N, C-alpha and C positions, 0 to 999 in steps of 0.2 A: 488461573494464569493471568499474570499482569506483565507490563513492560519490564523486562529484565529479571523476572523471577516469578514467585508464587506467593499467594496469601492463604492463610487459614481463616475461614469465616465461620461464624456461628449464626445459623439461619433458623428462624422459627418454622415449625411444621404446622400446616402443609406448605410445601415449597416446590419449586420446579428447578431441576438441575440439568444443565446441558453438559455433555461429555464429548471430549475430542474423539474423532472417529477411530484413531489407532491406539487410544490409551488403554482400552480394556478389550481382551479377546472375547468374541461372541460365544455365548454358552450354547452348547449343543442341546437340542430338544430331546427329551426322553420319548420312548415309544408310547407310553400312556399319555403324555402331554400332546403328542402329535394326533392321537386318536381323539382326545377330548376337544382339540381345537377345531376338528371338522364339524362338531356338533354345537360349537359355541354360538350363542345368540349375539349378534352385533347390534348395539343400540345406535340408531342414527338420529342426529339432531338436524332440524331444519331452521330456516331463518325465523319462523314463527316461535320455535322453542326459545330462542335467545332474543326475541323482540327486536330484530334488526330489520330496518327498512331495505327492501331490495335495491333501491336507488343508491344505497351506501356501499354496495359491493360490486365486484366486477368492473368492467371498463367504465360503466356509467358513474361509479362511485370513486374512481381512481383520481387522486389529485395530480397525477402525472400522466404523460402520454409519450409513447415512442414516436418521435417525429420522423426519424429515418434511420436506416441501417446500411452501412457500406462495407464492402469486403476489405479486409486488411491485407495489404500487399506484402509478401515475405520476400526479401531481396537477398537473404543469405544463401550463398552457393551450396551445392551438395557437399557433404562431409568428405574429407580426405582421410582414409583409414591408413594408419601407419603400422607396419609389422616388420619383424626381423627374426633372426635365428634365436635371439635372446632379448631380454629387456634392455640390456646395455646398448645393443644395436638399434633397437626401436627408439630409445631416448636420444641416441645420437642423431637419428633422422629428424627428430623434433628440434634438436639444437640447430641443425643446418637450416631448417625452414625459417626459424626466427632470426638466425644470424645473417642470412643472405640479405643484401640490400634490396630495397623495393625497386622493382623495375619501373622506369618512368613511363607514363602513359603518353603515347604519341598523339599529335593533334588530330590525326585522322580517326583515332580510336575514340576520341571524346565525342560523345553524342549530345547533340543539343536536346534539351527537354522537349518532349512531344507536345505540340500545341493542341489545345482542345478544339473541338469543333466550333465553327463560328456560330454566333447566336443567330437563330433563325428568326424570321419575321413573326412566327407564331409565338416563340418564347418571349420576344420583346413585347409583343402585344399582351401576353399573359401577365408579364411583370407590370405593365402600365395599367392593366385592369384589375390589379390586386385590390381586395376590399380595404376600406379605410383603416388606419391604425387606431388601436384602442389601448389606452394605458389601464391595465387591470390591477395595478398595485394598490389602488385606493388609499393613497397617502403614505404607504410604507416607503422607507428610504434608508439607504446606508447598508453597509456590509458588516455582519457580525462574525467573528471567529472565536473559537475556544482555544486557549493556550493550555496545553497539558503540561503538568509539572510532576513527572514521576521521580520520586526520591529527591525532591527539592531542586531539580534541574529541568529547565525548559526542554521539552522534546523537540528534536530537530524538525520533525514532521510539522509541528505547529508553526515554526518559523518559515519552513518551506511554503506553507499555505499562504503566507503573506505575499508571495510573489504573484500568483494568479489573482489574489484578492486586490492587490495594488493596481493591476492592469484593468480589472473589472471596475474598480472605483474610479479610476481616471477616465474610463470610457463613459461611465454613468455620471461623471461630475459629482461624486459623492464621497463619503469618508468611510474609513475602516475603524470599527470599534472592536477591540479584543477583550475577552473576559478572562481574568486571571483569578483562580480560586485556590485557596490554601491557607496555611498559617504563616503569617509574617512574609508574605510574598511581594510586598510593595517594592522591595529593592530590585525585583526582576523586571518591573514595568519599563524602565528606560531601555532595556535590551529589546523589548518588543517594539517600542517606538522606533528604535534605531533600524529595525528590519522592515519598517513600512507602515506600522499602525499609526492612526491619527489620535486615537484615544484608547486608554487602557482602563477598563473598569475592574477595580481590585476588590475582591471579597476575602477578607481575613477573618478566620474563626478557628479556634483550636479543634473543633469537631470536624473541620473540613481539611485537616492536614493531609489525609490520604483520600484518594478518589473512592467514592461510593456512588452507585448509579442513582439511587433515589434522591438524596439531598442535592447532588450536583444537577440533576435534571430539574429539580424544583427551583434552584437558584437561577439557572440559565433561562428557565421559563419565565420567571419574574422579570429578568432583565429584558427578554425579548418582548414581553407584553408592554413593558414601559417604553422601550425604544422603537419598537415596530420596524425592524430591519426588513429590507426587501430580499436579502440573500443572507444565508447562514452557512458557514463552511466549517468542516471538521476534518481532522486527519483520520485516515482509515486505519487507526491503530486498534489494539484490543479494546481499549476503553472507548475510542471514538466510534467504532462499529456498534457498540452497545448503546452509547449515549444518544447519537443522532436519531435513530428511529424512535427511541423512547420520547425524545423531545418533539419529534415530528407528530407523534400520536397526540401529545398534549396540545400542540398548536394547530392540529387538524391540517397539517401540511404534508407534502410529499417529500421523499428524500431519495436521491440517486446515489448508490453506493459505489465506492472503488473507482472514482473517475480519474482519467488521465489527461483530459482536456476540459477547460472551463472557459466559456466565452459568451458574449452577448449576441443574441440574434433575434429573430422574429418567428412567429408561427401563424399561418393562415388557418383560421377556424372556419371551414366551409359551412358548417351547420349554423353558426352565429353570424356568418358573413362579416367577419372582422379579422384584422391582422393584429395579433397581440404583440406589443413591443413596449419596452425592452424585456426580453425573456432571457433567463439563464439557460444556455445550452450546456447541459451536463453530459459529457461524452465519455463512455466507458466501453472497454472490450467486453464481448459477450459471445455466446455460442462457441466455447472452447477457444477463445482468443482469435476466432476467424472473422469476426465482424466488429465494427465500431458502431455502437448505438447512440443516437442523440436523443436525450430524454429532456422533456420540458415540463415544468410545473406551472400551475396557474393560481397558486395560493401562496401568499407571502407569510413567512419567509420561504423563498425557494431554497431548498436545502440540498447539500451534497457532501459526501466524504471524498477525500482525495487520497490516492494511493501514495504511501510514503516513498520518497526517493524519486518521484516522477518529476517534480518541479525543482529547478535549481534554487539554491539559497541566495537571496539578494545580499549583496555586500552591505554590511552594517554601516550606517552613517551616524557616528556619535554626536554630530552637531544637529541632527534632526530634532525638531521641536514637536511636542505632542502634549496631550492632556491626560492627567492621571486622576481618576475619580473613584472615591470610596463608595461602595454600595453595601447597604445593610439589609440583607434579605430577611424574610420571615422564615425561620427554621421550625419545622414541625417534628414532634417526637415520632410520628408514624413513619417518617422517612429514615429513621435510624434503627429500624428493626433488625437490620443485618449488622453484626458486630465483627470488626477485624480483630482477631486474636493474635495473629503474628504475620509479619511481612518479611519474606526472605528474598531480597533483591541481590542477586549474584553480581549483576553489572547493570548499569543504567544505559539503555539505548543502543549499544553497539554502534555508536555514531561513526566510528572510523571506517565502517563498511562503505559509507557514502563517498569517502575521499580516497579509498585505496585504489592503487593502479592495477593491482592484481589480487584476486580473491580466490582462495583455495577452499572449496566447499566439499563436505563429506556427507554421505548418506548413512543410514542406520548401520550397515556393516562396519563402517569405520569406528563407530562407538562400541559395537559388540566385540571387535577384534582387539582394539588397543586403546579404547576411550579417546580417540582422535589424536593420539600421540604423534603419529607420523604426519598428519595434517598440520599440526602445530610446529613440528620440526621443520617441515618444508617452508612454512611461513617465516620461521625464525632464520633459516638459512638465507631467504630472500632479503629479510630486513638487515642482516649482517652485510649484505652486498649493497645496502643503501637504497633498497626498493621499498616503496610504500605498499606493503602487503598486509593482508588480514585474512581471517578464516571465517567461513560460514557453515551452515548446516541445512539439510532438508527438513521438511516438516516431520517426517517419520523419525528422524534422529532426535528432534526436539521433543516430540510426543513421548519418546521412550526415555527421556531424561539424560541423553548424552550431551546435550548442548542447551543453553538457555534460550528462551524465546527471542531475545534481542539479537541472536545470531541467525535466526531463521530467514532464509532467502526464498522469495516466491510471492505469489498473489496474496497469501495470508500472512506474509512476513514483510521483508524489505525488498523493494525494487532497486536493483543496483545496475550500474553501467560502468564497470572498470574497463581498462584497456584490454586486460586478459582475464578470463574467468575459467577456472579449472574445476570441473565437476567430477568427483571421485565417488564411485559406487552409488551413484544417484540414477534412478530409473528413468527420469525424464517425464514425469507427469506434467500435464499442461499447467497446473498450479505453480510448478517450479519454473518451467521454461518461460512463462510469461514475465517472470521477475528478472530474467537475465537476458532477454532478447536484444536489448540495446547495448550489450557488451561489445567491445571491439572485436576480440577473437575469443572463441569458446573451444576449450579442449575437454573432451570427455574420456574418462577411463572407467571401463566396466568389464566384468567377466562375461557378460552376455552380449554377443555380437549383434543380436536383434533388439537390443534395448532402445527404447524410444529416444533416449537422450542424444543418440547419434544423429537423429533427424534434425536436431536443433544446433548442431556443432559444426565447427570448421574443420577440426582434426579429431580423430578418434583412435584410441588405443584399447585393444581387447586384452585385458590382463588382470592379474590379481593385485589388489590394493597393497598387500604386504610385499609385493615384488616390484611393482612399477614405481611407487612413490620413493622408496629408498634409492632407486636408480636416478630419479630426478633430483633428489637431495644431493647426491654426489656431483651431479652435473652443475647444480647451482653453486656448490662449494668450490667448484673449479672455475667459476666465473659466468656461468650461463644465467641470464636474467630474463628470459622470454622476450628478448628484444627491447626491454625497457632500460632507460638510462637511470643510473644511480644519482639520487639527489645528495645524499649524505649517508654516512655510516650510522647505523642505529642498532639497538638491541632491545626490543620491546615486544613481548609476547603477551597478548591478552589472556587472562586466565580462562 
């Protein structure tokens, strides 16, 4: 699975293959197999068997540490369930909710933000008695980012990454160097500079036209060892999630995955009686999106992947000046043992999901019942009313082939924040809801009144996809736009 489609690969044996959880049904064990498994001898390997130093594993061997974890405050009010004698009446209730003008908030109802407790003498004393600062970077400097180019087009996640990278670089008084790998990709470098990079290292080679983990890891490893960046950032895309840990292993660095906040901070190491500064504070949701964990690494480059859609895209500045440098890496035949036989890219990126005002997403039943036809018809009806609308899908719908990966919304897909999000026949797994939690209003439609999706929604409708969505389409054709204002008339339906 790649961004926007799939590839067919030729891999030498022996090999390791990872499989998406829902792509293949589990095989039921036979009676004889169950009996034999009880008598099976399990061979156990220890650190001695693999000649690994005990100091290289566990907490002692970890290049990162969890500095703190705080609870995530959920402010969305309880769901309002809508019902009626029929779906026409239910959809009419939804229309009235969105068509009613917002009630003004009175001055007395506005609450001032709660002030935190005053700093105590003890906390002030603790801050003043902090161990001396130590710069652990050992000469490493600068921020390195990887610019992903699926299908010859720069991935938006790579450009989004330049937003936090720019803020980090300005705070550290350093520069951003972006690595652009492919065939004839030099023409894309000015776009990267316009979005915030100071230098673009361009690697052009016919064998690097399509992303492959081994040669790309080797190329970026060579760049990193030559430039010695203090921070390296990657988009948490399919390729980025694979490339970053492979590179971290080669550079003996730690990597924090799926971050939503990146900032510079410090860490007090009580054992060494030192305050490490400046540290990259890589902050990510964890424990089922209930906490935010701050993770710090002490080996450069400090590495992190950022969740796509989390950071706003910086406005491009075409007048911005930057440096374009050609880099000629050493390519090794052993890195090309995997051969790409075919690339099937249905669409590149699904970038319009990031700018859509309303997203209609469907779950697996929408694919099984009509191959997402009603979902797309609702989007088309909204577009004809001049609304910036687009469609998405759950992971299960993508895994079963009803939608391309570029349409997947959720933790392992795209994080979106439209003004209105409509989840149709989606169960509400935490991996999906964490990708939509910043939406303005969330509407859930599901046949199961106990579905988890209602716990993360503003409005809920219990009903069948084939009955509720046609009723909504008719309302939209009559002028209902979920409270959104039309920008201009359009008719554009993504395939």
